[in-house]
C-alpha positions in Angstrom: 0.0 0.0 0.0 1.5 3.3 -1.0 1.8 5.9 1.7 2.7 9.5 1.0 2.4 10.6 4.6 5.2 11.6 6.9 4.4 8.8 9.3 5.2 6.2 6.7 8.3 8.1 5.5 9.6 8.4 9.1 8.9 4.7 9.7 10.8 3.6 6.6 13.7 5.9 7.3 14.0 4.1 10.6 14.2 0.8 8.8 17.9 0.4 9.3 17.7 0.9 13.0 15.3 0.2 15.8 11.6 0.7 15.3 10.6 4.2 16.4 8.4 4.5 19.4 6.8 7.5 17.8 5.3 8.0 14.4 3.1 5.6 12.4 4.2 2.4 14.1 4.0 3.9 17.5 0.4 5.0 17.0 -0.5 1.6 15.5 1.1 -0.2 18.4 -0.7 2.1 20.9 -4.0 1.4 19.2 -3.5 -2.4 19.3 -2.3 -2.4 22.9 -5.1 -0.2 24.3 -7.7 -2.2 22.3 -6.3 -5.5 23.7 -6.6 -4.1 27.2 -10.2 -3.4 26.6 -10.7 -6.8 25.1 -9.3 -8.4 28.2 -11.7 -6.5 30.4 -14.7 -7.6 28.2 -13.3 -11.2 27.9 -13.3 -11.6 31.6 -16.6 -9.8 32.3 -18.8 -11.2 29.6 -18.7 -14.9 30.6 -19.3 -13.9 34.2 -22.3 -11.9 33.2 -23.5 -14.8 31.0 -23.2 -17.1 34.0 -25.2 -14.7 36.1 -28.0 -14.5 33.5 -28.5 -18.2 32.8 -27.7 -21.6 34.2 -27.7 -23.2 30.8 -24.2 -24.4 29.8 -25.3 -24.5 26.2 -26.3 -20.8 26.2 -23.1 -19.8 28.0 -21.0 -21.8 25.4 -22.8 -20.0 22.6 -21.5 -16.7 23.8 -18.0 -18.0 23.1 -19.0 -19.7 19.9 -20.3 -16.3 18.6 -16.7 -15.1 18.9 -15.6 -17.7 16.2 -18.6 -18.2 13.9 -18.4 -14.8 12.1 -14.8 -15.6 11.0 -16.2 -18.7 9.2 -19.1 -16.7 7.7 -17.6 -13.4 6.9 -13.8 -13.7 7.2 -13.2 -14.0 3.5 -15.6 -11.1 2.7 -13.7 -9.0 5.3 -10.4 -9.7 3.5 -11.9 -8.7 0.1 -13.3 -5.5 1.4 -10.0 -4.7 3.2 -8.2 -4.9 -0.2 -10.7 -2.5 -1.8 -10.9 0.3 0.8 -8.6 2.7 2.6 -7.5 0.5 5.5 -6.9 3.3 7.9 -10.3 4.7 7.5 -11.9 1.3 7.7 -10.1 0.6 11.0 -11.1 3.8 12.8 -14.6 3.7 11.5 -15.0 0.1 12.8 -13.5 1.0 16.1 -15.9 4.0 16.5 -18.9 1.7 15.7 -17.6 -1.0 18.2 -17.1 1.7 20.8 -20.7 2.9 20.4 -22.0 -0.7 20.6 -20.1 -1.3 23.8 -21.2 2.0 25.3 -24.8 1.0 24.5 -24.3 -2.4 26.0 -22.7 -0.9 29.2 -25.8 1.3 29.6 -28.1 -1.8 29.2 -26.0 -3.6 31.9 -26.2 -0.6 34.2 -30.0 -0.4 33.8 -30.3 -4.2 34.3 -31.7 -4.6 30.8 -29.0 -7.0 29.4 -30.3 -10.5 28.7 -28.5 -13.5 27.3 -29.9 -12.8 23.8 -28.3 -9.3 23.9 -25.0 -10.9 24.9 -25.1 -13.3 22.0 -26.0 -10.5 19.5 -23.2 -8.3 20.9 -20.5 -11.1 20.7 -21.6 -11.9 17.1 -21.7 -8.2 16.0 -18.3 -7.4 17.5 -16.5 -10.3 15.9 -18.2 -9.6 12.5 -16.8 -6.1 12.6 -13.5 -7.6 13.7 -13.2 -9.6 10.4 -12.9 -6.3 8.6 -10.7 -4.6 11.2 -8.1 -7.4 11.5 -7.7 -7.8 7.7 -7.4 -4.1 7.2 -4.8 -3.9 10.0 -2.8 -6.7 8.4 -2.7 -4.8 5.1 -1.8 -1.5 6.8 1.2 -2.6 8.8 3.5 -3.1 5.7 2.7 0.5 4.7 3.9 1.8 8.1 6.9 -0.5 8.7 9.7 -1.3 6.2 9.7 -4.9 5.0 12.9 -5.8 6.8 11.4 -4.7 10.1 8.1 -6.6 9.8 9.1 -9.4 12.1 10.2 -7.0 14.8 7.0 -5.0 14.4 4.8 -8.1 14.7 6.8 -9.2 17.8 6.3 -5.8 19.5 2.6 -5.7 18.6 1.9 -9.2 20.0 4.1 -8.7 23.1 2.4 -5.4 23.9 -1.0 -7.0 23.5 -0.1 -9.9 25.7 1.2 -7.7 28.5 -1.8 -5.3 28.3 -4.3 -8.1 28.2 -3.0 -10.8 30.5 -1.0 -8.8 33.1 -3.0 -5.5 33.2 -6.5 -5.9 31.8 -7.1 -9.4 33.2 -6.2 -8.6 36.8 -8.0 -5.3 36.7 -11.3 -6.7 35.4 -12.4 -8.2 38.8 -11.7 -4.9 40.5 -14.0 -3.0 38.0 -16.6 -5.7 38.2 -16.7 -5.3 42.0 -17.2 -1.5 41.6 -20.0 -2.0 39.0 -21.1 -4.6 36.5 -21.1 -2.1 33.7 -17.7 -0.6 34.3 -15.6 -3.2 32.3 -17.8 -2.7 29.3 -17.7 1.1 29.6 -13.9 0.9 29.8 -13.8 -1.3 26.8 -15.9 1.2 24.9 -13.5 3.9 25.8 -10.5 1.9 24.6 -12.2 1.4 21.2 -12.6 5.2 20.8 -9.0 5.9 21.9 -7.8 3.3 19.4 -9.9 5.0 16.7 -8.3 8.4 17.4 -4.8 6.9 17.2 -5.5 5.1 13.9 -7.2 8.1 12.4 -4.2 10.2 13.2 -2.1 8.1 10.8 -1.5 9.8 7.4 -1.9 7.0 4.9 -2.4 7.1 1.1 -4.9 5.1 -1.0 -5.1 1.3 -0.8 -2.6 -0.6 -2.9 -5.2 -2.7 -4.6 -6.8 -1.5 -7.8 -10.4 -0.5 -7.6 -12.9 -3.0 -8.7 -13.7 -2.8 -12.4 -16.0 -4.5 -14.8 -16.3 -8.2 -14.1 -14.4 -7.9 -10.8 -16.9 -9.0 -8.3 -16.3 -9.6 -4.6 -16.7 -13.3 -5.2 -14.1 -13.3 -7.9 -11.6 -11.4 -5.8 -12.1 -13.8 -2.8 -11.4 -16.7 -5.2 -8.2 -15.0 -6.4 -7.0 -14.7 -2.8 -7.7 -18.4 -2.1 -6.0 -19.4 -5.3 -2.9 -17.4 -4.5 -2.7 -19.0 -1.0 -3.0 -22.4 -2.5 -0.4 -21.7 -5.2 2.3 -20.4 -2.8 3.9 -23.6 -1.6 5.3 -22.0 1.5 2.2 -20.2 2.6 0.1 -23.3 1.9 2.4 -25.4 4.1 2.3 -22.8 6.8 -1.5 -22.7 6.6 -1.8 -26.5 6.9 0.6 -26.5 9.8 -1.4 -23.8 11.7 -4.7 -25.5 11.0 -3.4 -28.8 12.4 -1.9 -27.0 15.4 -5.1 -25.1 16.1 -7.1 -28.3 16.3 -4.7 -29.5 19.0 -4.6 -26.2 20.8 -8.4 -25.9 20.7 -8.6 -29.4 22.3 -6.2 -28.2 25.1 -7.8 -24.9 25.7 -11.3 -26.3 26.0 -10.2 -28.8 28.6 -7.3 -26.9 30.3 -9.1 -26.7 33.6 -9.7 -30.4 33.4 -6.1 -31.2 32.8 -4.8 -28.9 35.5 -7.4 -29.8 38.2 -8.2 -33.3 37.2 -4.8 -34.6 36.1 -2.4 -32.5 38.1 -4.7 -32.3 41.1 -4.1 -28.6 41.4 -6.5 -26.1 43.1 -7.4 -22.6 42.0 -3.9 -21.4 43.0 -2.2 -24.0 41.0 -4.4 -23.1 38.0 -3.2 -19.5 38.3 0.4 -20.6 38.6 0.3 -22.7 35.5 -1.5 -20.2 33.3 0.7 -17.4 34.6 3.7 -19.4 33.5 2.2 -19.7 30.0 1.7 -15.9 29.9 5.3 -15.2 30.9 6.5 -17.5 28.2 4.4 -15.7 25.6 5.9 -12.3 26.6 9.5 -13.7 26.6 8.8 -15.2 23.1 7.9 -11.8 21.8 10.9 -10.1 23.3 13.3 -12.8 22.1 11.8 -13.6 18.7 14.5 -11.9 16.6 17.3 -13.6 18.6 15.6 -17.0 18.4 15.3 -16.7 14.6 19.0 -15.7 14.3 20.1 -18.5 16.6 18.1 -21.3 14.9 18.9 -20.1 11.4 15.9 -18.5 9.6 12.2 -18.5 9.4 11.5 -22.0 8.1 13.8 -23.8 10.6 12.5 -21.6 13.4 8.9 -22.5 12.7 9.8 -26.2 12.6 11.8 -25.8 15.9 8.8 -24.0 17.5 6.3 -26.7 16.5 8.5 -29.5 17.7 9.2 -27.7 21.0 5.4 -27.2 21.6 4.8 -30.8 20.9 7.5 -32.0 23.3 6.4 -29.6 26.1 2.8 -30.9 25.9 4.0 -34.5 26.1 5.7 -33.6 29.4 2.6 -31.6 30.5 0.4 -34.6 29.9 2.7 -37.2 31.6 4.4 -35.4 34.5 2.3 -34.6 37.6 3.9 -31.5 39.0 2.3 -28.1 39.1 5.6 -26.1 39.0 7.0 -28.3 36.2 3.7 -27.8 34.4 4.1 -24.0 34.7 7.6 -24.3 33.3 6.5 -26.5 30.4 3.6 -24.3 29.5 6.0 -21.3 29.7 8.1 -23.0 27.0 5.0 -23.8 25.1 3.9 -20.1 25.2 7.4 -19.0 24.2 7.4 -21.2 21.1 3.8 -20.2 20.3 4.6 -16.5 20.3 7.7 -17.0 18.1 5.6 -19.1 15.7 2.8 -16.4 15.6 5.3 -13.7 14.8 6.9 -15.7 12.0 3.6 -16.7 10.4 2.3 -13.2 10.5 5.4 -11.9 8.9 5.4 -14.6 6.2 1.9 -13.7 5.1 2.7 -10.0 4.9 6.0 -10.5 3.0 4.8 -13.1 0.5 1.4 -11.6 -0.4 1.2 -9.8 -3.8 0.5 -6.1 -3.5 -3.2 -5.4 -3.2 -4.0 -9.0 -2.1 -2.8 -9.1 1.5 -6.3 -8.7 2.9 -7.7 -11.6 0.9 -4.8 -14.0 1.5 -4.6 -13.3 5.2 -8.4 -13.7 5.5 -8.2 -17.1 3.7 -5.4 -18.1 6.1 -7.4 -17.0 9.1 -10.6 -18.8 8.0 -8.9 -22.1 7.5 -7.1 -21.8 10.8 -10.0 -20.7 12.9 -12.1 -23.6 11.6 -9.9 -26.0 13.4 -10.5 -24.5 16.9 -14.1 -25.6 17.5 -13.3 -29.0 16.0 -10.4 -29.3 18.4 -12.6 -28.3 21.4 -15.0 -31.2 20.6 -12.1 -33.6 20.2 -10.6 -32.5 23.5 -13.8 -33.1 25.4 -14.2 -36.5 23.8 -10.6 -37.5 24.5 -10.9 -36.5 28.1 -14.1 -38.5 28.5 -12.8 -41.6 26.8 -9.1 -41.8 27.9 -8.7 -39.6 31.0 -8.0 -35.9 31.9 -4.5 -35.9 30.5 -5.6 -37.1 27.0 -6.3 -33.7 25.5 -2.7 -32.6 26.2 -1.3 -35.7 24.5 -3.7 -35.3 21.6 -2.6 -31.7 21.2 1.0 -32.8 21.2 0.4 -35.3 18.4 -1.4 -32.7 16.3 1.3 -30.1 16.8 3.9 -32.6 15.8 1.9 -33.3 12.6 1.7 -29.5 12.0 5.5 -29.3 12.3 5.9 -32.3 9.9 3.8 -30.4 7.4 6.6 -27.8 7.2 9.3 -30.2 6.2 8.6 -30.4 2.4 9.1 -26.7 1.9 12.3 -26.7 3.9 13.8 -29.0 1.4 13.2 -26.7 -1.6 14.5 -23.3 -2.7 11.0 -21.8 -1.7 11.6 -22.9 1.9 15.3 -22.3 2.2 16.0 -19.8 5.0 18.0 -16.8 4.0 20.6 -15.0 6.2 18.0 -12.4 7.0 15.8 -14.9 8.6 13.1 -14.7 5.9 11.9 -17.2 3.4 12.5 -15.9 -0.1 9.4 -15.3 -2.2 9.0 -17.5 -5.3 6.7 -15.0 -6.8 8.6 -11.9 -7.9 10.8 -9.2 -6.5 7.9 -6.7 -6.6 5.8 -8.8 -4.2 5.8 -8.4 -0.4 5.8 -11.4 2.1 -1.6 -9.8 9.5 -1.6 -11.8 11.0 -2.9 -15.4 10.7 -6.0 -16.1 12.5 -5.7 -15.6 16.0 -4.2 -18.9 17.2 -5.9 -20.0 20.3 -2.6 -19.9 22.1 -2.5 -16.2 21.4 -6.0 -15.6 22.5 -5.3 -16.2 26.2 -6.2 -19.0 28.6 -9.1 -17.0 30.2 -11.5 -19.3 28.2 -14.5 -19.1 28.7 -14.2 -16.4 26.4 -10.4 -13.5 19.2 -9.5 -12.4 19.6 -8.6 -10.1 17.8 -6.7 -9.8 18.5 -5.7 -7.4 16.2 -2.5 -8.0 14.4 -1.3 -9.9 16.7 
């Protein structure tokens, strides 16, 4: 996406050095972090409110399901729209709309007018809007950050979001809930509006994609994005790997409390210890992503290393009954997961042809998100049939399969790692390599409750 504004120029001038804290990337980072903070407040408060409104496990689970279903229904459409419009304007407009929705919902909660039907509608509407926001954010980042700094930018975005969500928003949510049931939702509304102001302040040019002409329907453009993803051997392998891994991670997330309490015999304190270890690992993975890539020897090898490490740690998690060891193992699991998320996001951004990033990333997301609910069902079935540690072992097997899916491209020029740590594009020199669908291990372990996750 071309950008004639000074924000982009300043960002690209900083390409040879560290990413600037100010300018285009700084504002985009700030918008993503403040929004993730609000998401953490809502993600904690919404399931608790649902539990207070109904004693039906099915209705409560539907609130979570509504956070995934729109990706399957509208994810591809969101990618096509993101390639057609000014991504910056689309992002701030969506955030303003989401802020108004959340403010209205907070008012309904304050007046004791929020029912389970309203919760379902809100969850569905927010995620539907998110399909456009996330794909637009994916397409916008390469216009703000030089290509050689995309991996570092993605790492900073994801690390900032993890810190804001898990270690600030999550712990603060119960305090706000105690002061008033509507406060977490009101604060979430405010974060959307702050994020909208930050994104609107970016000076960006028109979208890189050509405007739709005669015969160029949305359906045709979506199909082009899917075909491009399938044709690129590296991105295709990455997508298959992520999809398999997400089935496994979905199985683990859906039954994590069963594994920790039923298998490890831990209480509430032990649960907090284990999940906190995971969060610390995620943050360290973001801080050390660049060094890990350099140490292992490039993008492809590092992705393979991360997948194998995740599988090995889950084998230990599902066989060794120690709370403190489980915290360490899930910390390593989170570390590898964050490094993998950074590399996958960067690969999609760098390998997507100009004007197609929104559609390719949306196709990547849709395939990956589809595995999460399937994994949740498999995890529940495995725990019922084979015991409370079975989901962890099932997830380990699926993550190992996902790592194995990467090996064919590592044996070809398309998959050979370069000295810069990036996989060379087989398309053309004019093409550039968001973020894949929020992997469940990036969403947080506070389930009951996408992400967005925004870019990260």
